[in-house]
C-alpha positions as CSV (number, residue, x, y, z in Angstrom):
1,M,-53.7,0.1,-25.5
2,P,-50.3,-0.5,-23.7
3,E,-47.9,3.0,-23.6
4,E,-44.8,3.0,-25.4
5,I,-42.1,4.6,-22.7
6,L,-39.2,3.7,-24.6
7,L,-38.1,3.9,-28.9
8,M,-34.8,3.0,-30.3
9,D,-35.7,4.2,-33.9
10,K,-33.3,2.6,-36.7
11,I,-30.1,3.0,-34.7
12,T,-26.8,2.0,-36.5
13,K,-23.5,1.7,-34.8
14,V,-20.5,1.3,-36.3
15,Y,-16.8,0.9,-34.4
16,P,-13.7,2.6,-35.7
17,N,-12.3,-0.8,-37.1
18,G,-15.4,-0.9,-39.2
19,F,-17.5,-3.4,-37.3
20,V,-21.1,-3.1,-38.0
21,A,-22.4,-3.7,-34.6
22,N,-25.7,-2.3,-34.8
23,K,-27.9,-1.8,-38.4
24,D,-31.0,-0.1,-38.2
25,V,-32.1,-1.9,-35.3
26,T,-35.8,-0.6,-33.9
27,L,-36.5,-1.6,-30.0
28,S,-39.9,-0.8,-29.0
29,I,-40.9,-1.4,-25.4
30,N,-44.0,-0.7,-23.2
31,K,-44.2,1.0,-19.8
32,G,-44.5,-1.6,-16.8
33,E,-43.3,-4.6,-18.9
34,I,-40.5,-6.9,-18.4
35,H,-38.9,-7.2,-21.9
36,A,-36.6,-9.9,-23.4
37,L,-33.8,-8.4,-25.5
38,V,-32.5,-11.7,-27.1
39,G,-29.8,-13.1,-29.3
40,E,-26.6,-14.6,-30.3
41,N,-23.3,-13.8,-29.0
42,G,-22.3,-10.6,-31.3
43,A,-25.9,-10.2,-32.4
44,G,-25.5,-6.2,-31.2
45,K,-27.7,-6.8,-27.4
46,S,-24.9,-5.3,-25.3
47,T,-24.2,-2.4,-27.8
48,L,-27.5,-1.5,-28.4
49,M,-28.0,-1.3,-24.6
50,K,-24.4,0.8,-24.5
51,V,-26.1,3.3,-27.0
52,L,-29.1,3.6,-24.7
53,F,-27.2,4.1,-21.0
54,G,-24.7,7.0,-23.2
55,I,-21.8,4.6,-22.9
56,E,-21.8,4.4,-27.0
57,Q,-22.9,7.0,-29.6
58,P,-24.9,5.8,-32.6
59,E,-23.9,6.7,-35.9
60,E,-27.8,7.0,-36.8
61,G,-30.9,7.0,-35.4
62,K,-32.3,8.4,-32.6
63,I,-33.8,7.5,-29.2
64,Y,-37.4,8.9,-27.5
65,I,-38.3,8.2,-23.8
66,K,-42.1,9.2,-23.4
67,G,-43.0,10.1,-26.9
68,K,-40.0,12.9,-26.6
69,E,-36.6,12.6,-28.4
70,V,-33.9,12.5,-26.2
71,K,-29.5,12.9,-26.7
72,I,-27.9,10.7,-24.6
73,N,-24.1,11.4,-24.5
74,N,-23.3,9.7,-21.3
75,P,-24.3,7.8,-18.2
76,L,-25.0,10.5,-16.4
77,E,-27.6,11.7,-19.0
78,A,-29.1,8.5,-19.2
79,I,-29.6,8.2,-15.4
80,A,-31.1,11.7,-15.8
81,N,-33.6,10.7,-18.0
82,G,-34.5,8.0,-16.2
83,V,-32.6,4.6,-17.4
84,G,-30.2,2.8,-15.1
85,M,-28.3,-0.3,-16.0
86,V,-27.0,-3.1,-13.9
87,H,-23.7,-4.5,-15.2
88,Q,-23.0,-8.1,-15.3
89,H,-19.6,-7.1,-13.6
90,F,-20.5,-5.3,-10.6
91,M,-19.6,-1.6,-10.0
92,L,-19.5,-1.6,-5.7
93,V,-16.8,-0.6,-3.8
94,P,-16.3,-3.8,-1.7
95,S,-15.3,-1.7,1.4
96,L,-18.1,0.7,2.0
97,T,-21.7,-0.3,3.2
98,V,-24.9,-0.9,1.5
99,A,-25.9,2.2,2.3
100,E,-22.5,4.4,1.2
101,N,-22.8,2.6,-2.2
102,V,-26.0,3.2,-2.9
103,V,-25.4,7.0,-2.4
104,L,-21.9,7.1,-4.2
105,G,-21.9,10.2,-6.0
106,M,-24.9,11.9,-4.7
107,E,-24.0,11.7,-0.9
108,P,-26.4,13.5,1.7
109,K,-24.7,16.1,3.9
110,K,-25.0,17.4,7.2
111,N,-22.6,20.3,8.5
112,G,-20.8,19.8,5.2
113,L,-20.1,16.3,6.3
114,F,-21.3,13.0,5.3
115,D,-24.6,11.9,7.0
116,F,-24.3,8.0,7.0
117,E,-27.7,8.0,8.8
118,E,-29.4,9.8,6.3
119,A,-27.7,7.5,3.4
120,V,-29.3,4.6,5.7
121,R,-33.2,6.1,5.4
122,I,-32.7,6.7,1.7
123,T,-31.2,3.0,1.3
124,E,-34.1,1.4,4.0
125,E,-36.9,3.7,2.3
126,A,-35.8,2.0,-1.0
127,V,-35.1,-1.6,0.1
128,N,-38.8,-1.3,1.7
129,K,-40.8,0.1,-1.6
130,Y,-39.4,-2.2,-3.7
131,N,-39.2,-5.1,-1.6
132,L,-35.2,-5.7,-1.9
133,K,-34.5,-7.4,1.4
134,V,-30.7,-6.5,2.1
135,S,-29.0,-4.5,5.1
136,A,-28.1,-0.8,4.7
137,R,-25.2,-1.2,7.4
138,A,-24.3,-4.0,5.9
139,K,-20.4,-4.4,3.9
140,V,-20.6,-4.7,1.0
141,E,-17.7,-7.7,0.6
142,D,-19.6,-9.7,3.4
143,L,-22.8,-10.0,0.9
144,P,-23.6,-13.0,-1.4
145,V,-23.7,-12.7,-5.2
146,G,-27.6,-12.3,-5.3
147,F,-27.1,-9.4,-2.3
148,K,-24.7,-7.7,-4.4
149,Q,-26.9,-8.0,-7.6
150,K,-29.4,-5.8,-5.3
151,V,-27.8,-3.3,-4.3
152,E,-27.1,-2.6,-8.0
153,I,-30.9,-3.0,-8.8
154,I,-31.3,-0.3,-5.4
155,K,-29.0,2.1,-6.5
156,A,-30.3,2.4,-9.9
157,L,-33.8,3.0,-8.7
158,V,-32.6,5.5,-6.2
159,R,-31.0,7.4,-8.9
160,G,-34.9,7.7,-10.4
161,A,-34.5,4.8,-13.3
162,E,-37.9,4.1,-14.5
163,I,-36.2,2.2,-17.1
164,L,-33.7,-0.4,-15.7
165,I,-31.5,-2.9,-18.0
166,L,-30.2,-6.0,-16.6
167,D,-27.2,-7.8,-18.8
168,E,-27.3,-11.4,-17.8
169,P,-28.8,-10.8,-14.4
170,T,-28.8,-14.5,-13.3
171,A,-25.6,-15.7,-14.8
172,V,-24.0,-16.0,-11.0
173,L,-27.1,-16.7,-9.2
174,T,-28.3,-20.2,-7.7
175,P,-31.8,-21.1,-8.8
176,Q,-33.0,-20.0,-5.2
177,E,-31.5,-16.8,-5.9
178,T,-32.8,-16.3,-9.5
179,A,-36.5,-17.7,-7.9
180,E,-36.3,-14.5,-5.4
181,L,-34.5,-12.2,-8.4
182,F,-38.0,-13.2,-10.2
183,V,-40.4,-12.3,-7.7
184,E,-38.7,-9.2,-6.9
185,L,-38.6,-8.0,-10.8
186,K,-42.2,-8.5,-11.3
187,H,-42.9,-6.4,-8.1
188,L,-41.2,-3.4,-9.9
189,R,-42.8,-4.4,-13.0
190,D,-46.1,-4.0,-10.8
191,Q,-44.9,-0.7,-9.8
192,G,-44.9,0.6,-13.1
193,H,-40.9,0.3,-13.7
194,T,-40.1,-1.4,-17.2
195,I,-37.4,-3.8,-17.3
196,V,-34.9,-4.6,-20.2
197,F,-33.8,-8.1,-19.5
198,I,-30.8,-9.7,-21.7
199,S,-30.4,-13.2,-21.1
200,H,-29.1,-16.4,-22.7
201,K,-31.3,-18.7,-20.8
202,L,-34.4,-19.1,-22.6
203,N,-36.3,-20.7,-19.9
204,E,-35.7,-17.8,-18.1
205,I,-37.3,-15.7,-20.8
206,K,-40.3,-17.9,-21.0
207,E,-40.9,-17.9,-17.1
208,L,-40.4,-14.3,-16.6
209,C,-40.8,-12.0,-19.8
210,D,-44.0,-10.4,-21.4
211,R,-42.5,-9.7,-24.8
212,L,-38.9,-10.1,-26.7
213,T,-37.0,-8.3,-29.4
214,V,-34.6,-10.9,-31.5
215,L,-31.7,-9.4,-32.7
216,R,-29.1,-11.2,-35.1
217,L,-26.0,-10.3,-36.6
218,G,-27.1,-6.7,-35.4
219,K,-30.4,-6.4,-37.2
220,S,-34.1,-7.0,-35.3
221,V,-35.3,-9.9,-37.0
222,G,-38.2,-10.3,-34.9
223,K,-40.2,-9.2,-32.3
224,A,-43.0,-11.6,-30.0
225,I,-45.5,-12.1,-27.0
226,V,-43.5,-14.2,-25.0
227,A,-46.6,-16.3,-24.0
228,D,-47.0,-16.9,-28.0
229,V,-43.5,-18.7,-28.6
230,T,-41.8,-21.7,-27.8
231,E,-37.8,-21.9,-26.8
232,Q,-37.8,-23.6,-30.0
233,E,-39.2,-21.1,-31.9
234,I,-37.1,-18.3,-29.9
235,S,-33.6,-20.2,-31.1
236,K,-34.7,-20.3,-34.5
237,M,-35.5,-16.4,-34.7
238,M,-32.1,-16.3,-32.6
239,V,-29.8,-18.6,-35.0
240,G,-31.8,-19.0,-38.4
241,R,-32.2,-22.5,-37.9
242,D,-33.3,-25.3,-35.8
243,V,-31.3,-25.6,-32.8
244,V,-31.5,-29.0,-30.4
245,L,-31.7,-27.4,-27.2
246,K,-31.5,-31.2,-25.4
247,V,-28.4,-32.7,-25.3
248,E,-28.7,-36.5,-26.8
249,K,-26.2,-38.7,-24.7
250,T,-26.6,-42.7,-24.1
251,K,-25.7,-43.7,-20.6
252,A,-21.9,-43.5,-19.6
253,E,-19.8,-46.5,-19.7
254,P,-16.9,-45.4,-17.7
255,K,-13.6,-47.4,-17.4
256,E,-10.5,-47.1,-15.3
257,T,-9.9,-44.0,-13.7
258,V,-7.7,-41.2,-15.4
259,L,-7.9,-37.9,-12.9
260,K,-7.1,-38.8,-9.2
261,V,-7.5,-36.1,-7.1
262,R,-6.6,-36.8,-3.0
263,D,-6.8,-34.3,0.1
264,L,-6.6,-31.8,-2.2
265,R,-6.0,-28.3,-0.1
266,I,-5.2,-24.8,-1.9
267,A,-5.0,-21.6,-0.1
268,S,-4.9,-18.2,-1.2
269,D,-2.0,-15.6,-1.2
270,T,-3.0,-14.2,2.5
271,G,-3.4,-18.2,3.6
272,R,-7.2,-18.3,3.5
273,T,-8.5,-22.3,2.7
274,I,-10.0,-22.2,-0.9
275,V,-10.3,-25.3,-1.4
276,D,-10.3,-27.6,1.8
277,N,-9.1,-31.4,1.8
278,I,-10.8,-32.8,-1.2
279,S,-10.8,-35.8,-3.0
280,F,-12.5,-36.9,-6.2
281,S,-11.7,-39.2,-9.8
282,V,-12.8,-39.0,-12.8
283,R,-12.9,-42.5,-14.9
284,K,-12.2,-42.6,-18.8
285,G,-15.6,-42.2,-20.3
286,E,-17.7,-40.3,-18.8
287,I,-18.1,-36.6,-17.6
288,L,-17.8,-35.6,-14.0
289,G,-19.9,-32.6,-13.6
290,V,-18.6,-29.5,-10.9
291,A,-22.1,-27.3,-9.9
292,G,-21.3,-24.6,-7.0
293,V,-21.8,-20.8,-7.0
294,E,-19.0,-19.3,-8.3
295,G,-16.2,-18.3,-5.8
296,N,-16.5,-22.0,-4.1
297,G,-13.0,-23.2,-5.7
298,Q,-14.1,-24.3,-8.5
299,S,-11.6,-22.5,-11.0
300,Q,-8.9,-23.3,-8.1
301,I,-9.5,-27.0,-8.8
302,S,-9.3,-26.6,-12.4
303,E,-6.3,-24.4,-12.6
304,A,-4.1,-26.8,-10.3
305,I,-5.1,-29.5,-12.4
306,T,-3.8,-28.0,-15.3
307,G,-0.6,-26.2,-13.7
308,L,-1.7,-22.7,-13.6
309,L,-1.4,-22.9,-9.9
310,G,0.3,-24.3,-7.1
311,F,-1.6,-26.5,-4.1
312,Q,-0.8,-27.0,-0.4
313,N,-1.5,-30.5,0.2
314,G,-2.8,-33.4,-1.2
315,S,-1.8,-35.3,-4.8
316,I,-3.0,-35.2,-8.5
317,T,-2.0,-37.7,-10.8
318,V,-3.4,-38.5,-14.4
319,N,-3.1,-42.0,-15.4
320,G,-0.9,-42.5,-12.2
321,V,1.6,-39.9,-13.0
322,D,2.0,-36.9,-10.5
323,V,1.5,-33.1,-11.8
324,K,3.2,-31.4,-8.8
325,G,6.2,-29.4,-10.2
326,K,5.7,-30.5,-13.7
327,S,5.3,-27.5,-16.3
328,I,1.6,-27.0,-18.3
329,R,3.6,-27.9,-21.3
330,R,4.5,-31.1,-19.7
331,I,0.9,-32.0,-18.1
332,R,-0.5,-31.2,-21.7
333,E,1.5,-33.5,-23.0
334,M,0.5,-35.9,-20.8
335,G,-2.6,-35.9,-22.3
336,V,-4.7,-33.3,-20.2
337,S,-6.4,-30.5,-22.2
338,H,-7.5,-27.2,-20.7
339,V,-10.8,-25.2,-21.9
340,S,-10.4,-21.8,-19.4
341,E,-13.2,-19.9,-18.0
342,D,-11.1,-17.2,-19.1
343,R,-10.8,-17.6,-22.9
344,M,-8.9,-13.5,-23.5
345,T,-6.4,-14.4,-20.5
346,Y,-5.8,-18.7,-21.0
347,G,-7.5,-19.7,-24.2
348,V,-6.7,-17.0,-26.7
349,A,-3.6,-14.9,-28.0
350,A,-6.4,-12.2,-29.2
351,T,-4.1,-10.2,-31.7
352,S,-2.8,-13.9,-33.7
353,G,-4.7,-15.6,-36.3
354,V,-7.0,-18.5,-35.9
355,K,-3.9,-20.5,-37.4
356,D,-1.4,-19.5,-35.0
357,N,-4.2,-20.2,-32.3
358,V,-5.1,-23.6,-32.8
359,I,-1.7,-24.8,-33.4
360,S,0.0,-23.2,-30.5
361,D,0.2,-26.3,-28.2
362,R,1.9,-28.2,-30.9
363,Y,3.9,-25.9,-33.3
364,Y,7.4,-27.4,-31.9
365,K,6.5,-31.1,-31.9
366,K,8.6,-32.9,-35.2
367,E,5.8,-33.7,-37.0
368,F,5.3,-29.6,-37.8
369,N,8.7,-28.9,-38.2
370,K,11.5,-29.5,-41.3
371,G,14.4,-29.1,-39.9
372,L,15.1,-25.4,-38.6
373,L,11.9,-24.6,-40.0
374,M,8.0,-25.0,-39.7
375,D,6.3,-27.2,-42.1
376,K,4.4,-24.1,-43.7
377,K,2.4,-26.6,-45.7
378,K,1.4,-28.8,-42.8
379,I,0.0,-26.1,-40.3
380,E,-1.6,-25.0,-42.9
381,D,-3.9,-27.9,-43.9
382,L,-4.2,-28.3,-40.2
383,S,-5.5,-24.8,-39.4
384,D,-7.8,-25.4,-42.6
385,R,-9.1,-28.4,-41.0
386,L,-10.0,-27.3,-37.9
387,I,-11.5,-24.3,-39.4
388,K,-14.0,-26.6,-41.1
389,E,-14.3,-29.1,-38.7
390,F,-15.1,-26.8,-35.8
391,L,-17.3,-24.5,-37.8
392,I,-15.3,-21.4,-37.2
393,K,-16.6,-18.6,-38.9
394,C,-13.9,-16.3,-40.3
395,D,-12.3,-14.7,-43.4
396,D,-9.0,-16.7,-43.5
397,R,-6.9,-18.7,-41.1
398,D,-4.5,-15.4,-40.4
399,R,-7.9,-13.0,-39.2
400,A,-7.0,-12.3,-35.5
401,V,-9.0,-13.6,-33.0
402,K,-9.6,-10.6,-31.4
403,M,-12.0,-9.8,-34.3
404,L,-14.0,-13.1,-34.1
405,S,-17.4,-12.8,-32.3
406,G,-17.3,-15.0,-28.9
407,G,-18.7,-17.9,-30.1
408,N,-16.3,-18.0,-32.5
409,M,-13.5,-17.6,-30.5
410,Q,-14.5,-20.4,-28.3
411,K,-14.6,-22.6,-31.0
412,V,-10.7,-21.5,-31.3
413,V,-10.1,-22.6,-28.3
414,V,-11.9,-26.2,-28.3
415,A,-10.3,-26.8,-31.8
416,R,-7.0,-26.6,-30.3
417,E,-8.5,-28.8,-27.2
418,F,-10.3,-31.3,-29.0
419,S,-8.2,-32.1,-31.3
420,N,-5.1,-33.3,-29.8
421,N,-6.1,-36.7,-28.7
422,P,-6.8,-35.3,-25.0
423,K,-7.2,-38.5,-22.4
424,L,-8.9,-36.0,-20.1
425,V,-10.4,-32.6,-20.8
426,I,-11.0,-29.9,-17.8
427,A,-13.9,-27.8,-19.2
428,N,-14.3,-24.9,-17.2
429,Q,-17.3,-22.6,-18.3
430,P,-17.4,-24.3,-22.1
431,T,-20.2,-22.0,-23.0
432,R,-20.3,-18.8,-21.2
433,G,-21.4,-15.6,-22.7
434,I,-21.2,-17.4,-26.2
435,D,-24.8,-18.2,-28.5
436,V,-26.9,-21.1,-28.4
437,G,-25.6,-22.1,-32.3
438,A,-21.9,-22.4,-30.7
439,T,-23.1,-24.1,-27.5
440,E,-25.1,-26.7,-28.7
441,F,-22.1,-27.4,-31.0
442,I,-19.5,-27.2,-27.9
443,R,-21.8,-29.5,-25.4
444,K,-22.5,-32.2,-28.2
445,R,-18.7,-32.2,-29.0
446,L,-18.1,-32.9,-25.3
447,V,-20.6,-36.1,-25.4
448,E,-18.2,-37.2,-28.4
449,L,-15.0,-36.7,-26.6
450,R,-16.6,-38.8,-23.5
451,D,-18.1,-41.9,-26.0
452,E,-14.4,-41.9,-27.3
453,G,-13.6,-42.6,-24.0
454,T,-12.1,-39.3,-22.9
455,A,-12.6,-38.2,-19.3
456,V,-14.2,-35.2,-19.2
457,L,-14.1,-32.4,-15.6
458,L,-16.9,-30.3,-16.3
459,I,-17.2,-26.8,-14.4
460,S,-20.0,-24.8,-14.8
461,A,-22.3,-22.3,-13.1
462,D,-25.1,-23.3,-15.8
463,L,-27.0,-25.6,-13.9
464,N,-29.0,-26.8,-17.2
465,E,-25.7,-27.5,-18.6
466,V,-24.3,-29.1,-15.7
467,L,-27.4,-31.7,-15.5
468,E,-27.7,-32.2,-18.8
469,L,-24.1,-33.4,-19.8
470,S,-23.0,-34.8,-16.6
471,D,-22.9,-38.6,-16.1
472,S,-22.2,-37.8,-12.1
473,L,-21.7,-34.6,-10.3
474,I,-20.1,-33.0,-7.1
475,V,-21.4,-30.0,-5.7
476,M,-19.1,-26.9,-4.1
477,N,-19.7,-25.2,-0.9
478,E,-17.0,-23.5,0.7
479,G,-14.3,-25.2,-0.8
480,H,-15.9,-28.7,0.5
481,I,-17.7,-31.0,-1.7
482,A,-20.9,-31.0,-0.2
483,A,-22.6,-33.6,-2.3
484,Y,-21.7,-36.7,-4.5
485,I,-24.5,-37.4,-7.2
486,P,-23.9,-40.7,-8.7
487,D,-26.7,-40.5,-11.7
488,A,-26.8,-36.6,-12.3
489,S,-30.3,-37.6,-13.5
490,S,-31.9,-38.1,-10.2
491,I,-31.3,-34.7,-8.8
492,S,-33.9,-31.4,-9.6
493,D,-32.4,-28.3,-10.0
494,M,-33.5,-27.3,-6.6
495,E,-32.3,-29.4,-4.8
496,L,-28.6,-28.9,-6.2
497,G,-29.3,-25.3,-5.6
498,E,-30.1,-26.4,-1.6
499,Y,-26.5,-28.3,-1.6
500,M,-24.4,-25.4,-3.5
501,L,-26.2,-22.7,-0.8
502,G,-24.9,-25.2,1.9
503,V,-28.7,-25.5,3.3
504,K,-28.2,-29.5,2.8
505,K,-24.9,-31.8,2.9
506,Q,-24.4,-35.0,2.6
507,T,-22.6,-37.5,5.2
508,P,-18.5,-37.6,4.8
509,E,-19.3,-41.2,3.9
510,E,-21.8,-40.4,1.2
511,I,-19.3,-37.8,-0.4
512,A,-16.4,-40.3,-0.3
513,R,-17.9,-42.8,-2.6
514,V,-16.8,-40.2,-5.6
515,A,-13.0,-41.0,-5.4
516,Y,-14.0,-44.6,-6.6
517,D,-11.3,-46.4,-4.5
């Protein structure tokens, strides 16, 4: 009979603005299992884990660990009760070594001074026990992303975590790093540790987890043994309807070149080369995907094209017109739409309403103005039409965007960017951190834009997304194009991972084909 290690019983969490994040949620987890916590964005998963880790306090409900009721007022009390959490954004000090990060706040002392060698011993003991291979003496800033994550896990285990919460742990990993992480998590489970695994990736849940609990609109709506349910059934539990997980699309028929990037070089403020003399083209009626571990120059490329970032050498043209030196508005008027990876900074004005956000790229145009005043009716009609067409869930057009769920915020962004007859769409992580339903909708719209003759540059860390949506793709590694794949359906995710890690690299002649000259 499985032994219950954690019970969160009828947890209700209401935020000061009246938003009910969790309503009577019950979560039961057994000792020595990997338990998936799934649900759309805004379903209440992160809030529930913040309650467990003491970051938030519930209005109602009780928490039991090993059958004993506990009150967790802060993260230190959570750690004292054997609960550890690895956040999506790592809490590490880059300039310190692995060992120094591991013992931070519980530093061993010798003669009143910090005992570095003891810190190394503590770290190496955990590394060997849990088979999390990382050098105790290495500086964190020199480690790849996958290793930084291992340091976070070691930190939690050294502090006595028996229950480990992992929030979207594979979002920044290559397939190889993900496979390695799964081996390590199964090893932890076999040693008696319990893992709560939060993920949007249903294939990972199927591969890794033993049981799952589904949250929807702040309530727990179901639980299952993972082996007994399909990905389709999990999706239906999450969104309350059938979801198409596979993107239906016909073969692309690319026409003339829209975006032409030649010999592009982008350097950081310190002079370090981030994008190193790359050339590629995107044609009308095709989706060119950009795959790569984050931090290999992808974001800088999108920002250079859209006017957010300057570049040192090379040229970028849209339909033959050079973008260099042009304002962001002028580039947009050339037919360039941009879905930024950072929707809160570049995508929306969070305190403004849905209406103001969807018309923010066109309010100044003649068609929306009557003399010196804006045409209120025309603007309201347009925003109402876009709310309906893009399935934005909001009380009314003046609802502040910050009050919407992540998926609906992203729909506000794409409603604006996809509805202005774009010639070129730069979509950077268009479905990151959003729910299955919104993801399905946005992917479908990107394919529709392609079919209407729009050129699409898709940058995504989600390999399923980049492989399913792209017609052809380039792979970035250390600021270079490591590979050009003319037919995205011809490559496996494992081979893609080898190019992403720099293990494999095409010849310059093979890569040059992406310039279409």
